[in-house]
Legacy VTK file of the C-alpha trace (Angstrom):
# vtk DataFile Version 3.0
C-alpha trace
ASCII
DATASET POLYDATA
POINTS 137 float
4.796 89.442 93.002
2.298 87.888 90.773
3.337 89.182 87.208
7.068 88.165 88.083
5.984 84.606 88.605
3.655 84.433 85.518
6.307 86.146 83.597
9.124 83.246 85.109
6.159 80.433 84.158
5.981 82.341 80.163
9.483 81.987 80.081
10.056 78.195 81.505
7.654 77.568 78.972
8.933 79.207 76.209
12.042 77.160 76.897
10.351 74.043 76.984
9.214 74.561 73.517
12.007 75.519 71.833
13.752 72.411 73.294
10.670 70.427 72.167
10.948 71.917 68.808
14.539 71.273 68.452
14.117 67.681 69.571
11.533 67.256 66.758
13.651 68.721 64.082
16.855 66.308 65.044
14.582 63.408 65.071
13.286 64.031 61.913
16.390 64.990 60.413
17.988 61.694 61.603
14.556 59.321 60.488
15.551 60.939 56.906
19.102 59.460 57.238
17.876 55.804 59.094
15.292 55.289 56.354
17.808 55.951 53.506
20.581 53.603 55.382
17.782 50.632 56.158
15.986 51.188 52.436
19.584 50.104 51.071
19.354 46.884 53.229
16.094 45.971 51.998
16.957 46.916 48.109
20.333 44.764 48.688
18.334 41.784 49.822
15.949 42.492 46.705
18.821 42.783 44.518
19.853 39.132 45.384
17.112 37.543 44.760
16.527 39.076 41.299
18.014 37.535 38.381
17.413 38.273 34.613
15.806 41.379 34.858
13.230 40.302 37.609
11.473 42.695 39.386
11.579 41.772 43.316
10.003 44.322 45.550
12.615 45.717 48.583
9.076 45.709 50.674
5.647 44.512 50.284
4.132 48.407 49.217
6.990 49.273 47.426
6.841 51.269 43.825
10.425 50.736 42.800
13.071 48.004 42.683
16.629 47.726 41.814
18.129 47.593 38.484
21.203 48.724 39.093
24.374 48.357 41.344
27.098 51.649 41.865
30.451 50.909 43.242
33.115 53.005 43.995
35.826 50.686 45.457
38.038 54.305 46.720
35.569 55.512 48.858
33.869 51.993 50.139
30.587 53.097 48.265
28.524 50.605 47.138
24.811 51.738 46.242
21.828 50.002 44.613
20.129 52.234 42.460
16.450 52.122 41.884
14.045 52.185 39.497
12.638 55.932 38.401
14.228 59.064 39.392
10.965 60.522 41.135
11.176 61.310 44.762
9.780 57.807 45.974
12.340 56.084 44.630
15.210 58.775 45.536
14.122 58.916 49.156
15.355 55.376 49.495
18.686 55.801 47.340
19.558 56.551 43.715
17.232 56.383 41.045
17.657 55.565 37.267
15.514 57.967 34.929
13.283 55.846 33.358
13.241 58.252 30.093
17.071 56.989 29.604
18.291 53.381 28.641
19.075 51.194 31.537
22.613 50.768 32.873
24.604 48.060 30.553
22.778 48.891 27.553
23.696 50.567 24.547
23.310 54.548 24.960
23.231 57.069 27.459
21.651 56.380 30.994
20.980 58.543 33.621
21.004 57.988 37.389
19.953 60.551 39.679
20.092 61.239 43.827
20.140 63.284 46.417
23.340 65.105 47.634
22.558 64.977 51.280
22.336 61.329 51.706
23.426 58.918 49.327
25.719 61.141 46.709
27.238 62.947 49.408
30.417 61.133 48.373
30.344 62.990 45.241
31.922 66.206 46.755
35.183 64.401 47.659
35.426 62.310 44.001
38.739 62.417 42.240
39.515 62.158 38.723
40.901 58.663 38.944
38.312 57.707 41.100
36.686 54.424 39.029
32.948 53.762 39.596
31.810 50.882 38.958
27.826 50.357 37.519
26.551 47.147 36.863
22.738 45.538 35.897
20.793 42.686 37.133
21.223 41.033 34.088
LINES 1 138
137 0 1 2 3 4 5 6 7 8 9 10 11 12 13 14 15 16 17 18 19 20 21 22 23 24 25 26 27 28 29 30 31 32 33 34 35 36 37 38 39 40 41 42 43 44 45 46 47 48 49 50 51 52 53 54 55 56 57 58 59 60 61 62 63 64 65 66 67 68 69 70 71 72 73 74 75 76 77 78 79 80 81 82 83 84 85 86 87 88 89 90 91 92 93 94 95 96 97 98 99 100 101 102 103 104 105 106 107 108 109 110 111 112 113 114 115 116 117 118 119 120 121 122 123 124 125 126 127 128 129 130 131 132 133 134 135 136
């Protein structure tokens, strides 16, 4: 009888543990999308206050700033591109590779982003969709 109670107790603890782990993973995944969306709101404010190439940080401890705006009207996409294509920038939005020229300059400009957050729309991109990229200047 005592062994059966112990098994039931262990089983209940296992179920609770699995439930807690699942909640953690769901919350962690949701946090990534929430952070990406909130960052774009803060970056938009920074973009609006920037003029003539000035750097306005989206939040006080940011080590990136908006350098371009990417728009795709057919898919209702309006994104702000951040300086740098490393992890600290790409976590908050698309990033401009500093080894390439800025959008609007002569030459090739490279913009990268995560396919599971800001660049998910690329899966439905059609050949005739027009994408607009503008810079701060």
